[in-house]
C-alpha positions in Angstrom: 141.7 118.6 57.7 142.4 115.8 55.1 142.0 111.7 56.2 143.9 109.7 54.1 142.0 106.2 54.1 144.1 103.7 52.6 146.9 103.9 50.0 145.5 103.4 46.8 146.5 103.5 43.8 146.2 106.7 41.5 144.0 104.5 39.1 139.8 106.0 39.6 137.4 104.2 37.3 134.1 103.4 36.6 133.7 99.8 37.8 130.0 99.9 37.7 126.7 102.0 37.4 124.1 100.9 39.4 120.9 102.2 40.1 118.6 103.2 43.3 115.2 101.6 43.6 112.2 103.2 44.5 113.5 102.0 48.2 116.5 103.7 48.0 118.4 100.7 47.9 121.2 99.9 45.6 122.8 96.5 44.4 127.0 97.0 44.3 127.3 94.3 41.6 129.5 90.5 42.4 132.2 91.1 40.3 133.3 94.3 42.6 132.2 93.1 45.6 134.9 90.9 45.1 137.7 92.7 44.0 136.7 94.5 47.2 136.8 91.9 49.4 133.1 93.1 51.4 131.5 90.6 52.5 127.9 90.1 53.4 126.5 92.8 56.7 130.2 94.6 56.4 129.6 98.4 57.3 130.9 100.7 55.1 131.0 104.8 55.5 129.6 106.8 52.6 131.8 110.2 52.1 129.4 112.8 51.0 131.4 115.7 49.1 129.9 119.1 48.9 129.9 122.1 46.2 128.1 124.8 46.6 126.2 123.8 48.7 125.4 120.3 46.9 126.5 117.3 47.3 128.9 115.8 44.1 130.3 113.2 45.0 130.2 110.4 47.2 132.3 107.6 48.3 132.5 104.6 49.7 135.1 103.2 52.1 135.0 100.3 54.8 134.4 101.4 58.2 137.2 99.4 59.5 139.6 101.1 57.5 137.4 104.8 58.0 138.1 104.9 62.2 141.6 103.7 61.7 142.1 106.5 59.4 140.8 108.6 62.5 142.2 107.3 65.0 146.1 107.8 63.3 144.9 111.5 62.5 143.7 112.5 66.1 144.9 110.2 67.8 148.1 112.1 68.3 146.1 115.5 69.0 144.2 114.3 71.2 146.5 112.3 73.5 147.5 115.5 75.6 143.9 115.9 76.6 143.1 112.2 77.9 146.5 111.5 79.7 145.3 115.0 81.6 144.2 113.7 85.2 140.3 114.3 86.2 
């Protein structure tokens, strides 16, 4: 199943190249945080894609958008189950 997390344009580009430090931390550049409206303490979900058993791509999605997409996709499927009497 493919879940669409937002209606992004068809434009993908490299906005920044970051380095991970020895603790595994990265810093998102200020201009990127501002363009993406990412606020301090905001939760980001990391979505990994695999090819041949190896992670080849990692994407960050605002957690609140991911929750909305999952709810929208699974809600209709789960509705009959959640409406059953116990």
